[in-house]
LOZAZA-363318 format. One record per atom (N, C-alpha, C): residue in one letter; y, x, z. Coordinates in steps of 0.2 Angstrom, whole numbers, plus 5000, padded with zeros to 4 digits. Example, Ala and Ser with C-alpha at 12.3 -4.5 7.8 and 13.67 -1.06 7.14 Angstrom:
BEGIN
a497250665039
a497850625039
a498450665039
s498950645035
s499550685036
s500050645039
% end
This chain:
BEGIN
m415148215092
m416048195093
m416648245093
a416948235090
a417548295090
a417848295098
q417848355099
q418448365103
q419248375104
e419548375097
e420048405094
e420048395088
e420548365087
e420748325079
e421748325079
i421748355073
i422348355069
i422548345064
t422948295061
t422848275055
t423548275052
l423548325047
l424348335044
l424348305039
v425348295035
v425048255030
v425748305026
l425548305018
l426148325015
l426648275013
p427348255017
p427448185013
p427948195008
d428048245004
d428548254998
d428448284994
s427648274991
s427448274985
s427248214981
a427048204975
a426948164971
a426848104974
g426048124977
g425648064982
g425548104987
p425548084994
p425448115000
p424848155000
k424748205003
k424048245005
k423848225011
y423448265015
y422948255019
y422748305022
r422848325029
r422648385029
r421948375037
m421348365037
m421048355041
m420848415048
f421148425053
f420548485056
f420248465063
g419448495065
g419348455071
g419148505074
v418648515080
v418348555086
v417948525089
s417348525085
s416848495087
s416148555090
g416248565098
g415648605100
g415848685100
a415648715096
a415848795093
a415948785085
a416148725083
a416148715075
a416748685076
f417148715068
f417848695066
f417648685058
v418148615059
v417848565052
v418548565050
r418448545043
r419248505041
r419148505033
s419548455034
s419148415026
s420148415025
a420148385019
a420748375011
a420548305008
r421148295009
r421148225003
r421948205000
s421848184993
s422348164990
s422448084989
g423148064991
g423147984991
g422547944996
d422447894991
d421747864993
d421047904993
g421047944990
g420547984987
g420148004992
a419448034989
a418748004993
a419048084996
a418948105003
a419048185006
a418448235005
r418748305005
r418248355006
r418248375010
e417648385014
e417648435020
e417248505021
t417448535025
t417048605025
t417048615033
r416448655034
r416148675042
r416048725044
r416348765047
r416148835049
r416048835057
d415348855057
d415048875067
d415348935068
f415648945074
f415749015076
f415249025083
a415449055086
a414949075092
a415049045099
d415649025100
d415749015107
d416548945104
p416448875105
p417048845107
p417748865107
a417948925111
a418548965109
a418848975104
a418249035101
a418449045093
a418548995086
a418248935088
a418348885085
a418648855085
v419248835092
v419848805092
v420648855089
i420348915089
i420848995086
i420848975082
a420348955076
a420348935071
a420748875069
l420648845071
l420948765070
l421548775073
r422048805077
r422748845079
r422948875071
r422548915067
r422648965062
r422848915057
e422148865056
e422248825050
e422748775051
v423048765055
v423648695054
v424448735054
g424248795058
g425048835056
g425248845049
k424348875046
k424548895039
k424748845033
a424348765039
a424648715034
a425448665035
m425448715041
m426248685043
m426948735038
r426448795039
r426948825035
r427148825029
a426648795025
a426448755018
a427048705017
g427148675022
g427548595018
g427148545024
f426548525029
f426348505030
f426548485035
v426748405038
v426748385048
v426448355050
r426548365057
r426248305060
r426548245062
l426448185060
l426748135063
l426448115069
g426648075074
g426348055078
g426547985081
g425747935081
g425647885080
g426247835086
a426047765088
a426447725091
a426347755099
e425747785100
e425647795108
e425747865109
d425747935104
d426047975102
d426648005108
p426548045112
p427448065114
p427548115110
v427548145106
v427848175098
v427848145092
v428248145092
v428548095084
v428648135078
l428548195079
l428648235074
l428648305076
e428048355070
e428148415072
e428048445067
f428348495064
f428248525059
f428448625059
m428348655055
m428748735055
m428948745049
p429548785048
p429748825043
p429448865043
p429348885034
p428948955032
p428948995035
g428549065033
g428849105036
g428749115042
k428649185050
k429249185053
k429749155057
t429949125056
t430749085055
t430849055061
s431249095068
s431449075072
s431748975071
s431848935075
s432148875074
s432648885082
r433148925080
r433448935086
r434148875082
a433948875076
a434748835071
a434448755071
l434548735076
l434348665076
l434548625078
d434748575074
d434948505080
d434848445079
l434848395079
l434548305083
l435048275080
h435248225075
h435948205074
h435748135081
p436548125080
p436348105085
p436148035089
d435847965084
d435647905082
d434747955083
g434547985083
g434148035084
g433248015078
r433648015072
r433047985064
r433248065058
t433648135062
t433648155055
t433548235062
v433148255057
v433248345063
v433848405058
l434248455061
l434648485056
l434248565056
i434148585052
i433848665054
i434348715048
a434048755050
a434248785043
a434048885045
y433748875038
y433248955039
y433248935031
d433149025028
d433249075024
d433849065018
g434449035024
g434949055021
g435148995019
a434648905021
a435048855017
a434948805024
i435348775022
i435148705028
i434948655026
r434448605029
r434148565027
r434148505032
l434148425030
l433848385035
l433148365034
v432848335038
v432248335039
v432048255044
d431848205039
d431648155042
d431248125048
v431448105054
v431048095059
v430348075059
a430548005053
a429947935052
a429447975048
t429748005041
t429048035038
t429148105037
g429448155039
g429248225038
g429648255032
v430148205027
v430148215021
v430848245024
r430648315021
r431548365019
r431848375016
r432448385015
r432848405008
r433548445009
t433548495006
t434048565006
t434448525005
v435148535008
v435848505005
v436348545007
h436348625007
h436748675006
h436248745005
a436548815001
a436248855002
a436848925004
v436848945007
v437449005006
v437349035000
h437949094999
h437749124994
h437449194997
a437049224990
a436549254991
a436749314996
a437249364995
a437649405000
a437549385007
e437649325008
e437549315015
e436849295020
r436249305014
r435649265018
r435249345021
l435549395021
l435249435025
l435449435034
t436149395031
t436449365040
t436149335041
g435849275037
g435649225039
g435949175044
i435749115045
i436449045050
i435949055057
d436449065061
d436449085067
d436449005070
t436648945070
t436948905072
t436948845067
a436948775069
a437048745063
a436948665069
l437448615067
l437648585073
l437848505070
f437548455071
f437948385067
f438748365072
d439248335068
d439548305071
d439448265075
a439848205078
a439748145082
a439448095075
t439648105071
t439448075067
t438948085064
g438548135065
g438248155057
g438348135053
s438948155049
s439048145042
s439348205040
a439548275046
a439648335045
a439248385047
v439348445047
v438748485049
v439248565053
v439248605057
v439748655061
v439148705060
y439348755056
y438648815055
y438948885055
t438648915055
t438948985057
t438849055052
v438749105049
v438449135044
v438949225047
g438649245052
g438849325054
g439549295058
g440449305057
g440949285060
g441049245058
s440649185052
s441049135051
s440949065052
t441249055056
t441148955055
t441548905053
r440948895049
r441148825044
r441248755043
r441448705042
r441148635042
r440848615033
l440448565035
l440248555028
l440148475026
d440348445025
d440448355024
d439748355021
l439348325024
l438448305022
l438648255013
g439248235014
g439548165008
g439748195003
t439948225002
t440548284997
t440248354996
l439848385000
l439848435000
l440248495000
h440848465005
h441448505003
h441548555009
e441748605010
e441648655017
e442248685018
e442448675021
e443148705026
e442948765031
p443348825032
p443448875039
p443648835042
l443348835048
l443448855053
l443848885060
a443248955058
a443548995062
a443449075059
d443449115057
d443349185055
d443449255057
y442949285060
y443249375061
y442649405059
r442749465060
r442149535055
r442249575063
q441549585065
q441449605073
q441549685072
f441949725074
f442049765077
f442749795069
e442949755066
e443649755063
e444049725066
n444049645067
n444549615070
n444449575077
a443749615079
a443549545084
a442949585086
l442749585095
l442249605096
l441749565096
f441749485094
f441049475097
f440749465091
d440349445095
d439249465093
d439149415091
p438949415080
p438749355080
p438149315081
h437749365084
h437149345087
h437149315093
t437549335097
t437749315104
t438149235107
v438849255104
v439249185105
v439249135099
r439249085099
r439349015095
r439348975097
p439748925092
p440148875092
p439548815096
a440048795099
a439648725105
a440148665106
w439848595108
w440448545106
w440048525112
d440748465115
d440748465122
d440148395120
a440048375124
a439448335123
a439848245121
a440148235120
a440448175115
a440248215110
r440148265105
r440648305101
r441248295098
g441648285103
g442148275101
g442748335102
r442248395105
r442848455107
r442248525104
l442648555101
l442148625097
l442448675097
v442248725103
v442348775102
v442048825096
v442548865095
v442548905094
v442748975093
f442349065090
f442749115089
f442949125083
d443549175084
d444049165076
d444349255080
a444549275073
a444749345075
a445449355080
d445249435080
d445749445087
d445449425091
d445149415093
d444549395100
d444949345103
r444749285098
r445149225101
r444749175100
v444649145108
v444149095105
v444449025106
r444348965104
r444948955102
r444448845104
v444648815106
v444448735104
v444748705102
l444448655097
l444648625089
l444648555093
d444848495088
d444648425091
d444148415085
a443948355085
a443348335077
a443748335072
a444248365071
a444348365065
a444548425064
g444448465067
g444748525066
g445448575067
a445748545071
a446548545072
a446448575081
p446748635080
p446948685085
p447248635093
i446648625103
i446748605106
i447048655112
c446748715111
c446648765115
c446648825114
e447048875116
e447048945115
e446749025119
v446249065119
v446149105124
v446049165121
s446549215122
s446449295121
s446049325125
t445549365121
t445049365127
t444949465123
r445349495120
r445649545120
r445949575123
s445449655123
s445549695131
s445549755130
s445449805132
s445349885129
s444849885135
t444649855140
t444049865142
t443649815143
t443749755141
t443149695143
t443149675137
e442549625135
e442149585130
e442249515131
c442049475128
c441749395128
c441049415126
r440849355130
r439849375127
r439749305128
g440249255127
g440049205128
g440349135130
a440749065128
a440949035130
a440748975130
a440848885134
a440548835134
a441148795137
l440848745133
l441348665137
l440948625141
s441448595145
s441048575150
s440948515146
p440348455151
p440248395145
p440748365142
s441448345148
s441848305145
s442248355141
g442348405140
g442948445136
g443348455139
r443448445144
r444248445148
r444148525151
l443548575152
l443648625156
l443048665151
l443248735151
l443048805145
l442648855149
a442448875151
a442148935153
a441848985149
v442349035147
v442349115147
v441949165150
w441549185148
w441349225151
w441549325148
r441649335153
r442049425150
r441549475153
v441649525153
v441249595153
v441549645150
g441549715157
g441749755155
g441149815149
r441549825143
r441049835139
r440449885140
g440449935148
g439849965149
g439249915150
l439449855151
l438649835153
l438449805146
v437849855147
v437149835142
v436649795145
y436449745144
y435649715144
y435749735152
g436049685157
g436049725162
g436149805166
h436049845163
h436349915164
h437149915166
r437549965169
r438249965167
r438250055168
d438650075161
d439050135163
d439350135167
a439350205172
a439750205177
a440350225176
s440750245172
s441450245171
s441650175166
a441150135165
a441450075161
a441650025169
d442449975165
d442449915169
d442149875172
p442149875179
p441749835181
p441749765180
t442149735180
t442149665174
t441449635172
n441149565177
n440849525175
n441049465178
e441049425175
e441549355177
e441549305173
v441649245173
v441549185169
v442449175171
e443049155166
e443849125167
e443549065166
v443549015169
v443648945169
v444248905168
w444448875161
w444848865161
w445248775159
d445748765160
d445848695161
d446148695151
v445648655146
v445948625140
v446348625138
d446748555141
d447448515140
d448148565143
a447848585148
a448448615151
a448548685148
g447948725145
g447948775143
g448148835146
r447748855154
r447848885160
r447048885162
p446948965163
p446348965169
p446448915176
v445848895178
v446048865185
v445548905188
a445248955189
a444348975193
a444149045188
r444149105195
r443549135191
r443249155197
v442549165191
v441849125195
v441649225196
p441449255200
p441049325197
p440249335198
l440149365194
l439149385192
l439149435194
e438449455195
e438149505198
e437749545190
w437549485186
w436949505180
w437149465175
e436949495169
e436949505163
e436849425163
i437149385158
i436649305158
i436549275152
g436249225151
g435949205143
g436349135143
d436249085142
d436549025142
d437249005147
l437648995145
l438248955149
l438348905147
g438548845155
g438548795154
g438948745161
f439048695161
f439048655165
f438548595168
d438648605173
d437948525177
d438548465175
p438448395175
p438648355175
p439248345178
s439348365183
s439848355190
s440448395186
e440648435182
e440748485181
e441148535187
t440748525193
t440848575197
t440448615199
l439948645194
l439448685195
l439548725189
l439448795189
l439148825182
l438548815181
l438248845175
l437648865173
l437548895170
v436948955173
v436749015169
v436149015169
n435949085164
n435449105168
n435349175169
r435049175172
r434849255177
r434549305173
g435049355170
g434549415166
g434349375161
r434749325156
r434649315153
r433849265152
v433349275155
v432549235156
v432549205160
h432949195166
h432649145170
h433249125175
g433149045176
g433449005177
g433248945177
p433648895176
p434348895177
p434848915184
f435148935184
f435748945188
f436348905192
a436348885197
a436948845197
a437348875202
i437948875200
i438648915206
i439148875206
s439448855209
s440048815212
s440848855207
i441048825205
i441548845202
i442248865208
d442248815212
d442648805216
d442648885221
t441848875225
t441648945230
t441549015225
g441249005221
g440849075216
g440249065221
e439949035225
e439449015229
e438749005226
p438049045227
p437348995224
p437548935225
a437248875221
a437248805223
a436448795221
w435848825217
w435248825219
w435148835211
h434448855211
h434148875208
h433148845205
l433248855198
l432448815199
l431948885198
a431548865204
a431148915207
a430148905201
d429848985201
d429348975195
d428948915201
p428548865194
p428248835198
p427548865198
h427448905196
h426848955200
h426849015204
h427549025207
h427649055209
h428149045214
p428149005220
p428848965223
p429349005224
n429549075228
n429649135228
n429949145223
g429849155217
g430049185211
g430749125207
w430849145201
w431349115196
w430949095192
a431049015191
a430949005185
a431049045179
t430649045172
t430549065168
t430949015161
c431649035161
c432148995156
c432449045149
y432249025145
y432749045138
y433248975136
a433248945137
a433848875135
a433948825140
w434248775140
w433848735145
w434848665143
a434448595144
a435148525141
a434948475144
y435548465149
y435648395151
y435448335146
s435048295148
s435348225144
s435648185145
p435948145140
p436648105139
p437048085145
d436648055149
d436748025156
d436648045160
g436548135162
g436648185166
g435948165171
r435448135171
r434848125174
r434348165176
r434348185167
r433948265168
r434148305165
i433448355165
i433748415160
i433148445159
a433148465157
a432548505150
a432548555151
v432248615150
v432048695153
v431548705149
g431848745143
g431348785139
g431348835142
g430748865140
g430248925144
g429748965140
h429148975145
h428749025140
h427949005141
r427449005135
r426848995138
r426848935143
t426248925149
t425948865152
t426648835153
s427248855154
s427748825158
s428448845152
a428248815147
a428848805139
a429248765138
l429148715143
l429348665141
l429248625149
r429948585150
r429948545158
r430448505156
v430448445162
v430948385161
v431148395168
y431548395170
y431748375178
y432248305181
d431748275184
d432348205183
d432748245188
a433348205190
a433948195194
a434048275197
d434048295203
d434348345206
d433548375205
p433848455203
p433048475199
p432748495207
r433148515214
r433248545218
r432648485223
e432648435220
e432148405225
e431748345221
r431548345214
r431248305212
r430448365208
g430148345208
g429848405206
g429748395196
a429548445191
a429548435183
a428848405180
v429248375173
v428448355170
v428548395165
a427848435166
a427948495159
a427548445152
l427748485147
l427548455140
l427448495138
p426548485136
p426348535133
p426348535123
g426548605119
g426548595116
g426648685111
h427048695116
h427548745114
h427248835116
d426648825118
d426248865122
d426248955119
e426548955111
e426349005109
e427149065108
q427749025110
q428249025108
q428949035114
r429549075113
r429749055120
r430248975117
v430348935120
v430748885119
v431548915120
r431948915113
r432648935115
r433248885111
r432948815111
r433448775107
r433148705111
l433548665113
l433348605114
l433848535115
v433948475113
v434348435110
v434048365112
f434348335115
f434248265116
f434648205112
s434448135109
s434748105106
s435248085108
a435748045106
a436447995111
a436047955115
d435547925113
d435147865119
d434747925123
g434747975123
g434248005131
g433547985127
t433147945122
t432347915120
t432247995118
l432448045116
l432048085111
l432448155113
l431948205111
l432248275112
l431748345108
a432248365106
a431948395098
a431948475102
t431548495102
t431448595104
t431448635096
g431648695097
g431348725094
g431148805097
g430948855092
g430748925097
g430648985092
d430449035095
d430549095092
d430149105086
f429549085085
f429149075077
f429048995073
g429748945076
g429948905072
g429648825071
r429148835077
r428848755078
r429248705080
v429448655078
v429848625079
v429648525082
f429648525088
f429348455090
f430048415093
v429848365089
v430548295091
v429948245096
r429848245102
r429748205108
r429948135110
r429548095113
r429948035116
r429848055124
v430448065128
v430448075133
v430848025138
% end
């Protein structure tokens, strides 16, 4: 009896093609069939079962990069699993609010993937001259009828019905702004009603869903620069991370400006309401559901770490599940729409964990599947029942949670 079996399907061919991979003892078994045709099976014996499992992982990865997908059954927590070709990151990833479509950008093109069937289609490709830069961010709007995406310092809105696109913001690094396009990324509030973007002259701007400006913050300075910004779940608050220019990967030039803080702005009033000092380089920046705490990654790889906006004091952090006195590994995190769960993306055996309620009081549910990559993107469906995840080497999962 097979110890492990995986069935993949190529859904967008003239007729479906199937690949079945299995491990039985130290044997790796592979079979293929088209439609209702007979299966063609091959078998390879290895010296030990571990080698057979390695062969299975390798062959599954090759098939997925060729377009095959895994579709989960009714009892399977994984609804869809797929990979883009090549060693492509799947950080430019989003899930339609209704959970039926995955948005992913790679090779300079934006693609939509049907969650139920795995069928993918290309809806837009950037000009050849921009493909080396790549698409860093791709986000659905609240209705799923448009996509906000970035190429270099340009943020654009693409209408999926007409394929008409319009610019929302545009800067050129070191020419008219200091923003790093690989670090600062547009982001919505929880309802996708307000969007934070980065524009020329070092301006952080908040736009409404139609692209009209609501608030603008200038971060231009001779000694500091902006490394990131985020909206609170309601869109009421804006967090802007400012650092002295000598802070590079956690190390500071002794002659540099010592600034390292998050400014919190009232979006509607257009004024700062708090300044929260930081001790180290951070990664993801955001708010907790109560909007009283900032959440950040410590040193970009640990956390998340919660800090009181009012006092600047630490509130809580997640501990390493294997070393309680250490910090959890964290490359990304996301709250569920109702704020009752937080998903944390890590690496290897702690690649993906979902915490219920207050993470200080409840243990985590570990979700397998991302063992070989860092999870750098997590997004819930609007009803909180599905979670899409992506990481360094491109493997994408849509899971029931």
